[in-house]
VEXDO-283531 format. One line per 4 residues: number of its first residue (from 1); for each residue x, y, z of C-alpha. Coordinates in Angstrom, 3 decimals, padded with zeros to 6 digits. Example, Ala and Ser with C-alpha at 12.3 -4.5 7.8 and 13.67 -1.06 7.14 Angstrom:
<sites>
1 = 012.300/-004.500/007.800 | 013.670/-001.060/007.140
</sites>
This chain:
<sites>
1 = 040.019/015.323/008.465 | 038.924/011.739/007.769 | 034.748/011.314/008.984 | 034.120/009.039/012.242
5 = 030.690/006.836/012.609 | 030.266/006.565/016.618 | 032.454/004.155/017.974 | 035.406/005.175/016.375
9 = 034.345/003.331/012.857 | 035.507/004.843/009.801 | 032.617/006.904/007.929 | 033.799/005.922/004.206
13 = 029.787/007.400/002.825 | 030.389/010.908/003.991 | 034.135/010.935/002.964 | 032.738/010.322/-000.303
17 = 030.240/012.896/-000.922 | 032.740/015.633/000.853 | 035.223/014.398/-001.250 | 032.965/014.639/-004.702
21 = 031.193/018.248/-003.316 | 035.255/019.333/-002.338 | 036.526/018.675/-006.410 | 033.781/019.292/-008.204
25 = 033.870/022.601/-006.258 | 036.945/023.378/-007.961 | 036.356/021.794/-011.269 | 033.987/024.897/-011.488
29 = 036.547/027.054/-010.593 | 039.042/025.812/-013.252 | 036.422/025.897/-015.902 | 035.952/028.865/-015.794
33 = 039.854/030.211/-016.282 | 040.814/027.644/-019.046 | 039.494/023.895/-018.218 | 037.191/023.878/-020.862
37 = 036.717/022.454/-024.266 | 037.259/025.959/-026.066 | 040.439/026.704/-023.826 | 043.603/025.258/-022.758
41 = 044.966/022.227/-024.122 | 043.010/018.295/-023.966 | 046.767/017.596/-022.286 | 047.293/020.492/-019.691
45 = 043.306/019.905/-018.939 | 044.198/016.653/-018.324 | 047.206/017.628/-015.970 | 045.526/020.079/-014.363
49 = 042.744/017.584/-013.015 | 045.083/014.934/-012.362 | 047.108/017.012/-010.235 | 044.597/019.257/-008.306
53 = 041.303/018.133/-009.338 | 041.382/013.849/-008.316 | 043.007/014.646/-005.290 | 040.558/015.846/-003.661
57 = 038.220/012.803/-004.757 | 041.417/010.845/-003.501 | 041.690/011.884/000.455 | 041.307/008.949/002.715
61 = 040.472/005.883/000.097 | 043.631/004.245/000.974 | 042.856/003.180/004.327 | 039.058/002.581/003.999
65 = 036.423/-000.235/001.935 | 034.155/000.914/000.164 | 031.223/-000.852/-001.503 | 029.932/-000.580/-005.312
69 = 027.240/001.707/-004.990 | 030.300/004.628/-003.316 | 032.843/003.700/-006.136 | 030.129/004.791/-008.730
73 = 030.090/008.034/-007.169 | 033.349/008.329/-007.028 | 033.590/007.459/-011.344 | 030.432/009.608/-012.609
77 = 032.431/012.289/-010.470 | 035.279/011.774/-012.171 | 033.042/011.148/-015.426 | 031.965/014.814/-015.287
81 = 034.664/016.315/-014.741 | 036.188/014.641/-017.971 | 033.005/016.272/-020.142 | 034.386/019.228/-018.142
85 = 037.441/019.555/-020.270 | 036.532/017.765/-023.834 | 032.622/019.287/-023.622 | 031.141/016.246/-023.711
89 = 026.858/015.575/-022.732 | 026.779/012.657/-019.828 | 025.085/010.015/-022.108 | 028.976/009.999/-023.613
93 = 030.993/007.169/-022.237 | 034.719/008.256/-020.981 | 036.485/005.585/-021.459 | 038.376/006.322/-024.745
97 = 039.338/010.044/-023.147 | 040.293/008.439/-019.810 | 042.600/006.156/-022.022 | 044.173/008.714/-024.565
101 = 045.610/010.614/-021.470 | 046.376/008.197/-019.290 | 044.202/008.354/-016.342 | 042.495/005.235/-014.709
105 = 039.067/004.612/-013.684 | 038.700/005.218/-009.811 | 037.800/002.469/-008.968 | 041.321/001.731/-010.152
109 = 043.106/004.243/-008.601 | 041.446/002.931/-005.233 | 043.204/000.198/-005.524 | 045.989/001.689/-006.274
113 = 046.455/004.042/-003.323 | 045.224/000.384/-000.605 | 047.594/-001.469/-002.303 | 049.938/001.492/-002.104
117 = 049.483/002.396/001.509 | 049.956/-001.795/002.050 | 053.004/-001.705/000.618 | 054.277/000.900/002.454
121 = 052.679/-000.077/006.073 | 055.268/-003.466/005.671 | 058.138/-001.544/005.322 | 057.696/001.046/008.716
125 = 060.807/001.567/010.497 | 060.114/-001.264/013.918 | 059.801/002.090/016.448 | 056.109/002.854/015.048
129 = 053.203/001.088/016.452 | 051.677/-000.200/013.418 | 054.602/-002.402/012.513 | 054.355/-003.639/016.127
133 = 051.227/-004.993/015.152 | 051.208/-005.644/012.218 | 051.510/-009.594/012.858 | 048.179/-009.318/014.547
137 = 045.909/-007.424/012.028 | 047.402/-008.880/009.059 | 045.629/-012.012/009.150 | 042.944/-011.410/011.835
141 = 039.646/-011.457/009.820 | 037.734/-008.159/009.958 | 039.780/-005.809/011.254 | 040.498/-002.855/008.801
145 = 043.960/-004.207/007.386 | 043.018/-007.426/006.366 | 039.684/-006.177/004.183 | 042.212/-003.908/002.268
149 = 043.875/-006.389/001.846 | 041.299/-008.401/-000.535 | 040.843/-005.635/-002.743 | 042.122/-006.679/-006.235
153 = 045.446/-004.871/-007.130 | 046.727/-006.934/-003.237 | 045.823/-010.325/-004.102 | 048.468/-009.812/-007.069
157 = 051.217/-009.651/-004.907 | 053.642/-012.458/-003.726 | 052.766/-014.133/-000.680 | 057.095/-012.865/000.914
161 = 056.263/-009.496/000.094 | 058.406/-007.898/002.655 | 060.854/-009.220/-000.028 | 059.610/-007.041/-002.410
165 = 061.137/-003.685/-003.946 | 058.882/-001.157/-005.387 | 059.870/-001.544/-008.787 | 057.886/-005.213/-008.157
169 = 055.470/-003.172/-007.001 | 055.160/-000.826/-009.804 | 055.936/-004.244/-012.316 | 052.454/-005.571/-011.191
173 = 050.817/-002.454/-010.915 | 051.135/-001.350/-014.413 | 050.517/-005.758/-015.399 | 046.988/-004.911/-013.200
177 = 046.065/-001.636/-015.278 | 047.486/-003.549/-018.768 | 044.841/-006.884/-017.678 | 042.019/-004.219/-016.889
181 = 042.649/-002.751/-020.684 | 042.369/-005.743/-022.123 | 038.966/-006.645/-020.882 | 037.448/-003.163/-021.900
185 = 038.488/-004.205/-025.040 | 037.300/-007.369/-025.338 | 034.190/-006.723/-023.646 | 030.466/-004.747/-025.001
189 = 030.123/-001.084/-025.592 | 034.546/-001.102/-026.638 | 034.587/-000.461/-030.924 | 035.880/003.037/-029.870
193 = 038.450/001.690/-027.677 | 039.586/-001.051/-028.896 | 040.201/000.920/-032.242 | 043.038/003.375/-029.894
197 = 046.395/002.736/-029.149 | 046.027/-001.229/-027.101 | 049.431/000.458/-024.213 | 048.935/002.177/-021.420
201 = 050.509/005.389/-022.833 | 050.021/009.072/-022.721 | 048.655/009.522/-026.500 | 051.311/011.011/-029.283
205 = 047.818/012.987/-031.063 | 047.676/015.094/-027.001 | 051.973/015.907/-027.385 | 052.903/015.504/-030.933
209 = 053.524/019.229/-032.567 | 050.340/019.672/-034.874 | 048.004/022.434/-035.605 | 045.064/023.040/-032.873
213 = 042.290/021.864/-035.628 | 044.528/019.130/-036.906 | 044.455/017.848/-033.178 | 041.136/018.338/-032.756
217 = 040.642/016.518/-035.847 | 042.580/013.325/-034.013 | 040.786/013.023/-031.156 | 037.529/013.803/-032.403
221 = 037.724/010.533/-034.683 | 039.010/009.002/-031.573 | 036.157/010.026/-030.202 | 033.557/008.865/-032.720
225 = 032.324/012.972/-032.976 | 031.977/013.990/-036.283 | 030.330/017.248/-036.749 | 026.737/018.046/-035.161
229 = 025.391/017.083/-032.215 | 023.014/013.985/-034.223 | 023.674/011.922/-037.687 | 024.380/013.939/-040.732
233 = 023.273/012.755/-044.176 | 026.734/012.258/-045.795 | 027.207/014.415/-048.427 | 028.018/012.190/-051.454
237 = 025.774/009.816/-050.547 | 022.348/011.195/-049.358 | 020.951/008.093/-048.176 | 023.564/007.284/-045.632
241 = 024.152/009.275/-042.572 | 028.116/010.300/-041.723 | 030.076/007.637/-039.887 | 033.655/006.388/-039.431
245 = 032.597/003.119/-041.325 | 030.799/005.456/-044.146 | 033.410/007.754/-044.646 | 036.333/005.062/-044.742
249 = 034.873/004.205/-047.945 | 033.242/007.026/-049.580 | 036.699/008.819/-049.450 | 038.259/006.059/-050.490
253 = 040.960/006.099/-047.638 | 042.791/002.889/-048.023 | 044.230/004.565/-051.855 | 044.253/008.215/-050.493
257 = 047.172/006.820/-047.670 | 048.602/004.025/-049.155 | 047.024/001.444/-046.689 | 046.004/-002.354/-047.198
261 = 042.329/-002.974/-046.921 | 042.628/-005.521/-044.866 | 043.208/-003.287/-042.570 | 039.147/-002.090/-040.700
265 = 040.378/001.225/-039.799 | 043.469/003.180/-041.293 | 043.176/006.289/-039.778 | 042.845/004.495/-036.302
269 = 045.678/002.561/-038.060 | 047.860/005.248/-038.492 | 047.476/006.849/-035.516 | 047.987/004.017/-033.037
273 = 052.159/003.880/-034.769 | 052.679/007.553/-034.378 | 055.848/007.901/-032.548 | 055.876/008.045/-028.924
277 = 058.986/009.602/-028.687 | 060.554/013.375/-029.189 | 063.690/011.592/-031.080 | 062.837/009.785/-034.487
281 = 064.980/008.446/-037.465 | 064.883/010.508/-040.554 | 063.744/007.829/-042.279 | 060.094/007.810/-040.497
285 = 060.158/011.630/-040.018 | 060.177/011.749/-043.687 | 057.577/009.081/-044.150 | 054.970/011.239/-041.706
289 = 055.930/014.007/-043.531 | 054.505/013.133/-046.819 | 051.561/011.232/-044.988 | 050.043/013.485/-042.742
293 = 048.432/015.860/-045.007 | 046.664/013.255/-046.775 | 045.900/012.123/-043.147 | 044.506/015.527/-042.858
297 = 041.626/015.143/-045.706 | 038.904/012.995/-043.906 | 036.205/015.374/-042.476 | 036.139/015.434/-038.901
</sites>
């Protein structure tokens, strides 16, 4: 049940804290039965989180207006859940982890759920009370429905929303998420994210057939993780620390992978063009059969 303040108003602060407590309790239980770095696959862990844990954080957020601090609390709670899946430290950014698994930020989820609530409220049967009141509340300043209509996603909707269908709503939602992704890629501290696939889709490295070691290497490369928690000297060049940029030059990856040197990061480039469907032409399958063993030669 959603908490209320004295006077019958919704209490978003109590709702956020209650949702976070329930979600983290559930995540701790799941961590003990395989939703952890050494347990199930990253894809399966992400789906468990999206289907079981995240809905507990989303309870009631479609009908509440939140301030920046409350949304930040939801973001931090989601980050903690993702850390448990990947075994990452609290200082690690979750941008790439969320992008690989096609998971939106909690700010985006709030905007999506609120927009879905408003969209569905406009197509209710005529005998429902909200249908009778909608013409009076959607333009009344200060009303809860009016405040929800000022969210980022709902502002992208056309003026004649009553003639809008579900397909059109999904198209605008996709455009909204893609626009946010482009902003993140162009923003500061997005070097790792910018080297990932620039589309909103489940990254193939999470589901394509490969060994556990190969999948781990692909994920670690995208995350910028090398063996050890701290930078270590390169075995070939002790004066330089082992990093993505150094390993590309040190191991002659352009020559090894038959890639032109105009491509700054050949491994990330190859990962971004992996097939996104199970059936591909035989020529593409043959090229990857020859290229994959070479790709698995790099350090992480």
